[in-house]
DSSP file (Angstrom, degrees, kcal/mol; ACC not computed):
  #  RESIDUE AA STRUCTURE BP1 BP2  ACC     N-H-->O    O-->H-N    N-H-->O    O-->H-N    TCO  KAPPA ALPHA  PHI   PSI    X-CA   Y-CA   Z-CA
    1    1 A M      >       0   0    0      0, 0.0     5,-1.7     0, 0.0     3,-0.4   0.000 360.0 360.0 360.0 145.4    0.0    0.0    0.0
    2    2 A A  T > 5 +     0   0    0      1,-0.2     3,-1.2     2,-0.2    30,-0.1   0.796 360.0  66.5 -71.3 -24.8    1.2    3.4   -0.8
    3    3 A L  T 3 5S+     0   0    0      1,-0.3    -1,-0.2     2,-0.1     4,-0.1   0.832 102.6  49.4 -63.3 -32.6    0.1    4.6    2.7
    4    4 A C  T 3 5S-     0   0    0      2,-0.4    -1,-0.3    -3,-0.4    -2,-0.2   0.467 125.2-101.1 -84.0  -4.2    2.9    2.2    4.1
    5    5 A G  T < 5S+     0   0    0     -3,-1.2     2,-0.3    -4,-0.2    12,-0.2   0.354  98.7  58.8 100.7  -6.6    5.6    3.5    1.8
    6    6 A A  S   <S-     0   0    0     -5,-1.7    -2,-0.4    10,-0.1     2,-0.4  -0.987  71.0-134.2-151.5 152.9    5.5    0.6   -0.7
    7    7 A A  E     -A   15   0A   0      8,-1.1     8,-3.3    -2,-0.3     2,-0.5  -0.866  20.4-148.8-104.9 145.1    2.8   -1.0   -2.9
    8    8 A F  E     -A   14   0A   0     -2,-0.4     6,-0.2     6,-0.3    -6,-0.1  -0.961   4.6-148.0-121.2 122.7    2.5   -4.7   -3.0
    9    9 A A    >   -     0   0    0      4,-1.8     3,-2.9    -2,-0.5     4,-0.1  -0.234  43.2 -85.6 -77.8 175.1    1.4   -6.7   -5.9
   10   10 A A  T 3  S+     0   0    0      1,-0.3    -1,-0.1     2,-0.1    -2,-0.0   0.745 130.6  55.3 -49.2 -27.6   -0.6  -10.0   -5.8
   11   11 A D  T 3  S-     0   0    0      2,-0.1    -1,-0.3     1,-0.0     3,-0.1   0.249 117.7-113.9 -90.9   8.2    2.7  -11.9   -5.4
   12   12 A N  S <  S+     0   0    0     -3,-2.9     2,-0.5     1,-0.2    -2,-0.1   0.675  70.7 138.7  60.3  25.9    3.6   -9.8   -2.4
   13   13 A K        -     0   0    0     -4,-0.1    -4,-1.8     1,-0.0    -1,-0.2  -0.857  55.3-117.3 -91.9 124.4    6.5   -8.1   -4.0
   14   14 A A  E     -A    8   0A   0     -2,-0.5     2,-0.3    -6,-0.2    -6,-0.3  -0.351  25.1-150.0 -69.5 144.7    6.9   -4.5   -3.4
   15   15 A T  E     -A    7   0A   0     -8,-3.3    -8,-1.1     1,-0.1     2,-0.1  -0.749  30.9 -87.2-104.3 158.4    6.7   -2.2   -6.3
   16   16 A V        -     0   0    0     -2,-0.3    19,-1.9   -10,-0.1     2,-0.5  -0.419  35.6-154.9 -68.8 136.8    8.4    1.1   -6.6
   17   17 A V  E     -B   34   0B   0     17,-0.2     2,-0.3   -12,-0.2    15,-0.0  -0.953  13.0-165.7-111.9 130.1    6.6    4.1   -5.2
   18   18 A K  E     -B   33   0B   0     15,-1.9    15,-2.8    -2,-0.5     2,-0.6  -0.887  20.6-123.8-116.8 143.4    7.5    7.4   -6.8
   19   19 A K  E     -B   32   0B   0     -2,-0.3     2,-0.2    13,-0.2    13,-0.2  -0.822  26.5-147.6 -86.9 118.9    6.8   10.9   -5.6
   20   20 A A        -     0   0    0     11,-0.8     2,-2.1    -2,-0.6    11,-0.2  -0.535  22.6-114.5 -85.8 153.6    4.9   12.9   -8.2
   21   21 A T        +     0   0    0     -2,-0.2    -1,-0.1    18,-0.1    -2,-0.0  -0.471  62.1 145.4 -87.2  73.4    5.5   16.6   -8.4
   22   22 A V        -     0   0    0     -2,-2.1     9,-0.3     9,-0.2     2,-0.2  -0.929  52.8-117.1-108.7 128.5    2.0   17.6   -7.4
   23   23 A P        -     0   0    0      0, 0.0    -2,-0.0     0, 0.0    -3,-0.0  -0.453  32.8-165.0 -71.3 136.7    1.7   20.7   -5.3
   24   24 A V        -     0   0    0     -2,-0.2     3,-0.1     4,-0.1     2,-0.0  -0.753  29.8 -89.4-116.1 162.5    0.3   20.1   -1.8
   25   25 A P    >   -     0   0    0      0, 0.0     3,-2.1     0, 0.0     2,-0.1  -0.336  60.8 -80.6 -66.3 151.3   -1.1   22.6    0.7
   26   26 A L  T 3  S+     0   0    0      1,-0.3     3,-0.1    -2,-0.0     0, 0.0  -0.319 118.3  24.9 -58.7 128.7    1.4   24.1    3.1
   27   27 A G  T 3  S+     0   0    0      1,-0.4     2,-0.3    -2,-0.1    -1,-0.3   0.282  96.7 108.4  97.3  -6.5    2.1   21.7    5.9
   28   28 A L    <   -     0   0    0     -3,-2.1    -1,-0.4     1,-0.0    -4,-0.1  -0.792  68.1-118.8 -99.7 147.0    1.2   18.5    4.2
   29   29 A L        -     0   0    0     -2,-0.3    -1,-0.0     1,-0.1    -3,-0.0  -0.401  37.6 -91.9 -77.7 151.1    3.7   16.0    3.1
   30   30 A P        -     0   0    0      0, 0.0     2,-0.4     0, 0.0    -1,-0.1  -0.334  46.9-110.4 -56.2 146.8    4.1   15.0   -0.6
   31   31 A V        -     0   0    0     -9,-0.3   -11,-0.8   -11,-0.2     2,-0.5  -0.728  18.3-136.8 -88.0 133.9    2.1   12.1   -1.7
   32   32 A D  E     -B   19   0B   0     -2,-0.4   -13,-0.2   -13,-0.2   -27,-0.1  -0.747  23.7-163.9 -82.7 122.5    3.6    8.7   -2.5
   33   33 A W  E     -B   18   0B   0    -15,-2.8   -15,-1.9    -2,-0.5     2,-0.2  -0.890  24.3-111.0-110.4 145.3    2.0    7.3   -5.7
   34   34 A P  E >   -B   17   0B   0      0, 0.0     3,-3.0     0, 0.0   -17,-0.2  -0.494  27.9-123.9 -61.8 130.6    2.3    3.7   -6.8
   35   35 A A  T 3  S+     0   0    0    -19,-1.9     3,-0.5     1,-0.3   -18,-0.1   0.785 112.2  47.5 -52.0 -28.4    4.5    3.4   -9.9
   36   36 A D  T 3  S+     0   0    0      1,-0.2    -1,-0.3   -20,-0.2   -19,-0.1   0.276 118.7  40.8-101.0  19.8    1.7    1.7  -11.8
   37   37 A N  S <  S+     0   0    0     -3,-3.0    -1,-0.2     2,-0.0    -2,-0.1  -0.244  81.0 171.7-154.6  55.5   -0.9    4.3  -10.7
   38   38 A M        -     0   0    0     -3,-0.5     2,-0.1    -5,-0.2    -3,-0.1  -0.158  41.1 -86.7 -69.3 166.4    0.8    7.7  -10.9
   39   39 A Y        +     0   0    0      4,-0.1     2,-0.3     3,-0.0    -1,-0.1  -0.388  48.4 176.2 -64.6 140.2   -1.0   10.9  -10.5
   40   40 A S     >  -     0   0    0     -2,-0.1     4,-2.2    -3,-0.1     5,-0.2  -0.991  40.5-123.7-141.3 152.1   -2.6   12.5  -13.6
   41   41 A S  H  > S+     0   0    0     -2,-0.3     4,-2.0     1,-0.2     5,-0.1   0.773 114.1  57.6 -60.4 -26.9   -4.6   15.7  -14.1
   42   42 A E  H  > S+     0   0    0      2,-0.2     4,-2.2     1,-0.2    -1,-0.2   0.916 106.2  46.9 -69.9 -41.4   -7.3   13.5  -15.7
   43   43 A K  H  > S+     0   0    0      2,-0.2     4,-2.5     1,-0.2    -2,-0.2   0.919 112.9  50.9 -72.5 -38.4   -7.6   11.3  -12.5
   44   44 A A  H  X S+     0   0    0     -4,-2.2     4,-2.2     2,-0.2    -1,-0.2   0.912 110.5  47.9 -59.9 -41.0   -7.7   14.5  -10.3
   45   45 A E  H  X S+     0   0    0     -4,-2.0     4,-2.6     2,-0.2    -1,-0.2   0.946 111.3  51.4 -63.3 -45.1  -10.5   15.9  -12.5
   46   46 A L  H  X S+     0   0    0     -4,-2.2     4,-2.6     1,-0.2    -2,-0.2   0.911 112.7  47.2 -56.7 -46.8  -12.4   12.5  -12.2
   47   47 A G  H  X S+     0   0    0     -4,-2.5     4,-2.1     1,-0.2    -1,-0.2   0.885 110.1  50.2 -66.4 -38.5  -12.0   12.7   -8.5
   48   48 A R  H  X S+     0   0    0     -4,-2.2     4,-1.3     2,-0.2    -2,-0.2   0.901 111.7  49.1 -66.3 -43.3  -13.2   16.3   -8.3
   49   49 A L  H >< S+     0   0    0     -4,-2.6     3,-0.6     1,-0.2     4,-0.4   0.965 113.8  48.1 -62.1 -49.1  -16.4   15.4  -10.5
   50   50 A L  H >< S+     0   0    0     -4,-2.6     3,-1.0     1,-0.2    14,-0.4   0.866 105.3  56.2 -60.3 -36.5  -17.0   12.5   -8.2
   51   51 A Y  H 3< S+     0   0    0     -4,-2.1    14,-1.8     1,-0.3    13,-0.6   0.795 116.9  35.9 -65.6 -31.2  -16.6   14.5   -5.1
   52   52 A F  T << S+     0   0    0     -4,-1.3     2,-1.0    -3,-0.6    -1,-0.3   0.295  87.6 119.5-106.4  13.8  -19.4   17.0   -6.2
   53   53 A D    X   -     0   0    0     -3,-1.0     3,-1.3    -4,-0.4     4,-0.2  -0.671  38.9-175.6 -89.5  98.6  -21.6   14.4   -7.9
   54   54 A K  G >  S+     0   0    0     -2,-1.0     3,-2.1     1,-0.3     8,-0.6   0.780  76.1  71.3 -59.9 -32.1  -25.0   14.4   -6.2
   55   55 A P  G 3  S+     0   0    0      0, 0.0    -1,-0.3     0, 0.0     5,-0.1   0.601  84.9  71.2 -69.6  -8.1  -26.4   11.5   -8.4
   56   56 A L  G <  S+     0   0    0     -3,-1.3    -2,-0.2    -6,-0.1     2,-0.1   0.710  85.1  85.7 -76.3 -17.9  -24.0    9.0   -6.4
   57   57 A S  S X  S-     0   0    0     -3,-2.1     3,-0.9     5,-0.3     6,-0.0  -0.443  97.1-109.0 -84.1 160.8  -26.2    9.5   -3.4
   58   58 A K  T 3  S+     0   0    0      1,-0.2    -1,-0.1    -2,-0.1    -4,-0.0   0.889 117.4  26.9 -53.9 -44.8  -29.3    7.3   -3.0
   59   59 A D  T 3  S-     0   0    0     -5,-0.1    -1,-0.2     3,-0.0    -3,-0.1   0.281 107.6-114.5-102.5  10.0  -31.8   10.1   -3.7
   60   60 A N  S <  S+     0   0    0     -3,-0.9    -6,-0.1    -6,-0.3    -2,-0.1   0.800  90.8 104.7  59.8  32.7  -29.5   12.3   -5.9
   61   61 A S        +     0   0    0     -7,-0.2     2,-0.4     1,-0.1    -7,-0.1   0.591  67.9  47.6-117.2  -9.4  -29.6   15.1   -3.3
   62   62 A I        -     0   0    0     -8,-0.6    -5,-0.3    -9,-0.1     2,-0.3  -0.976  51.3-175.6-137.3 139.4  -26.2   14.9   -1.5
   63   63 A S    >>  -     0   0    0     -2,-0.4     3,-0.8    -7,-0.1     4,-0.7  -0.752  49.0 -95.7-123.0 173.5  -22.5   14.7   -2.6
   64   64 A C  H >> S+     0   0    0    -13,-0.6     4,-2.0   -14,-0.4     3,-1.0   0.892 126.5  57.2 -57.0 -40.3  -19.3   14.4   -0.5
   65   65 A A  H 34 S+     0   0    0    -14,-1.8    -1,-0.2     1,-0.3   -13,-0.1   0.645  86.2  77.3 -70.2 -15.9  -19.1   18.3   -0.7
   66   66 A S  H <4 S+     0   0    0     -3,-0.8    -1,-0.3     1,-0.2     3,-0.2   0.921 118.6  13.1 -58.2 -41.7  -22.5   18.7    0.8
   67   67 A C  H << S+     0   0    0     -3,-1.0     2,-0.6    -4,-0.7    -2,-0.2   0.706 129.9  54.0-113.1 -22.1  -21.0   18.0    4.2
   68   68 A H  S  < S-     0   0    0     -4,-2.0     8,-0.2    -5,-0.2    -1,-0.2  -0.609  78.4-175.1-108.1  67.8  -17.2   18.3    3.4
   69   69 A S  B > > -C   75   0C   0      6,-2.2     5,-2.4    -2,-0.6     3,-1.2  -0.457  28.4-147.0 -74.1 128.1  -17.1   21.7    1.9
   70   70 A P  G > 5S+     0   0    0      0, 0.0     3,-1.3     0, 0.0    -1,-0.1   0.840 102.2  62.3 -60.4 -30.8  -13.8   23.0    0.4
   71   71 A E  G 3 5S+     0   0    0      1,-0.3     5,-0.1     2,-0.1    -2,-0.0   0.760 107.4  44.6 -58.5 -25.6  -14.9   26.5    1.5
   72   72 A H  G X 5S-     0   0    0     -3,-1.2     3,-0.9     3,-0.3     5,-0.4  -0.159 129.3 -91.0-117.4  37.4  -14.8   25.2    5.0
   73   73 A A  T < 5S-     0   0    0     -3,-1.3    -2,-0.1     1,-0.3     3,-0.1   0.883  87.4 -55.6  53.3  41.3  -11.5   23.3    5.0
   74   74 A Y  T 3 <S+     0   0    0     -5,-2.4    -1,-0.3     1,-0.2     2,-0.2   0.821 119.5 108.5  62.3  33.3  -13.5   20.2    3.9
   75   75 A T  B <  S-C   69   0C   0     -3,-0.9    -6,-2.2    -6,-0.9    -3,-0.3  -0.611  84.4-107.9-113.4 178.7  -15.9   20.5    7.1
   76   76 A D        -     0   0    0     -2,-0.2    -8,-0.1    -8,-0.2     3,-0.1   0.431  50.8-118.4 -90.6   1.7  -19.4   21.5    7.3
   77   77 A G  S    S+     0   0    0     -5,-0.4     2,-0.1     1,-0.3    -9,-0.0   0.338  70.3 132.0  81.8  -5.3  -18.3   24.7    8.9
   78   78 A A        -     0   0    0      1,-0.1    -1,-0.3     2,-0.1    -2,-0.2  -0.437  61.0-132.8 -81.2 158.1  -20.2   24.0   12.1
   79   79 A E  S    S+     0   0    0     -2,-0.1     2,-0.3    -3,-0.1    -1,-0.1   0.736  90.0  34.1 -82.7 -20.0  -18.5   24.5   15.5
   80   80 A K  S    S-     0   0    0      0, 0.0     2,-0.3     0, 0.0    -2,-0.1  -0.872  92.2 -97.5-127.0 162.5  -19.8   21.1   16.8
   81   81 A I        -     0   0    0     -2,-0.3    -2,-0.1     1,-0.0     3,-0.0  -0.618  31.3-130.9 -79.2 139.1  -20.4   17.8   15.2
   82   82 A K        -     0   0    0     -2,-0.3     2,-0.1    -4,-0.0    -1,-0.0  -0.755  26.9-118.4 -80.6 127.6  -23.8   16.9   14.2
   83   83 A P        -     0   0    0      0, 0.0     2,-0.4     0, 0.0    -1,-0.0  -0.463  28.4-124.7 -70.9 142.6  -24.9   13.5   15.5
   84   84 A L        -     0   0    0     -2,-0.1     2,-1.0     1,-0.0    -3,-0.0  -0.754   8.2-138.0 -89.4 134.3  -25.7   11.1   12.7
   85   85 A K        +     0   0    0     -2,-0.4     2,-0.4     0, 0.0    -1,-0.0  -0.784  39.5 167.7 -89.1  96.8  -29.1    9.3   12.6
   86   86 A L        -     0   0    0     -2,-1.0     2,-0.1     4,-0.0    -2,-0.0  -0.857  34.9-123.8-117.0 145.9  -28.1    5.9   11.6
   87   87 A T     >  -     0   0    0     -2,-0.4     4,-2.4     1,-0.1     5,-0.1  -0.372  36.8-106.0 -72.9 164.6  -30.1    2.6   11.6
   88   88 A D  H  > S+     0   0    0      1,-0.2     4,-2.4     2,-0.2     5,-0.2   0.883 123.3  53.1 -62.0 -34.0  -28.6   -0.3   13.6
   89   89 A Q  H  > S+     0   0    0      2,-0.2     4,-2.7     1,-0.2    -1,-0.2   0.888 107.5  49.8 -68.8 -38.9  -27.7   -1.9   10.4
   90   90 A Q  H  > S+     0   0    0      2,-0.2     4,-1.8     1,-0.2    -1,-0.2   0.884 109.0  53.6 -63.8 -37.4  -25.9    1.2    9.2
   91   91 A K  H  X S+     0   0    0     -4,-2.4     4,-2.2     2,-0.2    -2,-0.2   0.944 110.0  47.3 -56.8 -49.3  -24.0    1.4   12.5
   92   92 A Q  H  X S+     0   0    0     -4,-2.4     4,-2.8     1,-0.2     5,-0.2   0.927 110.1  52.4 -67.2 -42.4  -22.8   -2.2   12.1
   93   93 A D  H  X S+     0   0    0     -4,-2.7     4,-2.0     1,-0.2    -1,-0.2   0.888 110.4  48.1 -54.7 -38.5  -21.7   -1.6    8.5
   94   94 A L  H  X S+     0   0    0     -4,-1.8     4,-2.3     2,-0.2    -1,-0.2   0.862 110.5  51.2 -73.0 -34.2  -19.7    1.4    9.6
   95   95 A V  H  X S+     0   0    0     -4,-2.2     4,-2.5     1,-0.2    -2,-0.2   0.943 112.6  46.5 -63.1 -44.0  -18.1   -0.7   12.5
   96   96 A E  H  X S+     0   0    0     -4,-2.8     4,-1.7     1,-0.2    -2,-0.2   0.840 110.1  53.9 -73.7 -31.8  -17.2   -3.4    9.9
   97   97 A S  H  X S+     0   0    0     -4,-2.0     4,-2.7    -5,-0.2    -1,-0.2   0.928 110.6  46.9 -57.9 -51.3  -15.8   -0.7    7.5
   98   98 A L  H  X S+     0   0    0     -4,-2.3     4,-2.0     1,-0.2    11,-0.2   0.902 109.0  52.5 -62.6 -39.0  -13.6    0.6   10.3
   99   99 A K  H  X S+     0   0    0     -4,-2.5     4,-2.2     2,-0.2    -1,-0.2   0.889 109.4  52.0 -65.8 -39.3  -12.4   -2.8   11.3
  100  100 A S  H  X S+     0   0    0     -4,-1.7     4,-1.3     1,-0.2     3,-0.3   0.979 109.4  49.0 -55.5 -59.7  -11.5   -3.3    7.6
  101  101 A L  H  <>S+     0   0    0     -4,-2.7     5,-1.8     1,-0.2     3,-0.3   0.831 110.9  49.5 -47.9 -41.5   -9.5   -0.1    7.6
  102  102 A N  H ><5S+     0   0    0     -4,-2.0     3,-1.4     1,-0.2    -1,-0.2   0.876 107.7  54.0 -71.2 -39.6   -7.6   -1.1   10.7
  103  103 A S  H 3<5S+     0   0    0     -4,-2.2    -1,-0.2    -3,-0.3    -2,-0.2   0.684 103.6  58.2 -69.8 -18.6   -6.7   -4.5    9.3
  104  104 A Q  T 3<5S-     0   0    0     -4,-1.3    -1,-0.3    -3,-0.3    -2,-0.2   0.299 126.5 -94.9 -95.9  12.8   -5.2   -2.8    6.2
  105  105 A G  T < 5S+     0   0    0     -3,-1.4    -3,-0.2     1,-0.3    -2,-0.1   0.569  75.2 142.3  95.4   8.2   -2.7   -0.8    8.3
  106  106 A W      < -     0   0    0     -5,-1.8    -1,-0.3     1,-0.1     3,-0.2  -0.460  66.1 -77.1 -79.9 158.0   -4.5    2.5    8.8
  107  107 A Q        -     0   0    0      1,-0.2    -1,-0.1    -2,-0.1     2,-0.1  -0.166  67.8 -80.7 -44.7 140.1   -4.2    4.3   12.0
  108  108 A K        -     0   0    0     -3,-0.1     2,-0.4    -6,-0.1    -1,-0.2  -0.340  54.2-170.5 -56.1 119.6   -6.4    2.7   14.7
  109  109 A V        -     0   0    0    -11,-0.2    -7,-0.1    -3,-0.2    -1,-0.0  -0.971   1.6-168.7-115.3 129.0  -10.0    3.9   14.2
  110  110 A T        -     0   0    0     -2,-0.4     3,-0.1    -8,-0.0   -15,-0.0  -0.917  16.1-130.1-115.1 140.8  -12.7    3.2   16.8
  111  111 A P        -     0   0    0      0, 0.0   -20,-0.0     0, 0.0   -16,-0.0  -0.471  44.4 -76.3 -85.5 168.0  -16.3    3.7   16.5
  112  112 A P    >   -     0   0    0      0, 0.0     3,-1.8     0, 0.0     0, 0.0  -0.108  37.9-116.5 -59.4 153.4  -18.3    5.5   19.0
  113  113 A A  T 3  S+     0   0    0      1,-0.3     4,-0.1    -3,-0.1     0, 0.0   0.842 114.5  62.4 -62.5 -24.9  -19.2    3.8   22.3
  114  114 A S  T 3  S+     0   0    0      2,-0.1    -1,-0.3     3,-0.0     3,-0.1   0.696  86.9  92.5 -74.8 -17.0  -22.9    4.0   21.4
  115  115 A F  S <  S-     0   0    0     -3,-1.8   -27,-0.1     1,-0.1     2,-0.0  -0.415  89.9-100.3 -77.9 151.2  -22.3    1.8   18.3
  116  116 A P              0   0    0      0, 0.0    -1,-0.1     0, 0.0   -21,-0.1  -0.421 360.0 360.0 -68.2 150.6  -22.8   -2.1   18.4
  117  117 A Q              0   0    0     -3,-0.1    -2,-0.0    -4,-0.1    -3,-0.0   0.355 360.0 360.0-106.2 360.0  -19.4   -3.9   18.8
């Protein structure tokens, strides 16, 4: 995985990870890109389009940017976090997603205490 500093192919051999010359905001580290999936302006544009794409939501009304606004440093701009209203199944799905991220080497992420374990 690029996050760990190396990408691994199906045969578990590390592939070369290169640093692309992509400007990053002040204070952030350069991004490591897998050699077989380097940065391109076309990929960045696709990501931007998907980030603002409301038809990806269940009812075509919300995009990632609806809550993670670039104008508010990718937050909703509120001083306090709004509680999510999730069904028990949605909570369980979120817990499983967090477990999956943790098993892939991401920094330890834990669900709220009110979520089923």
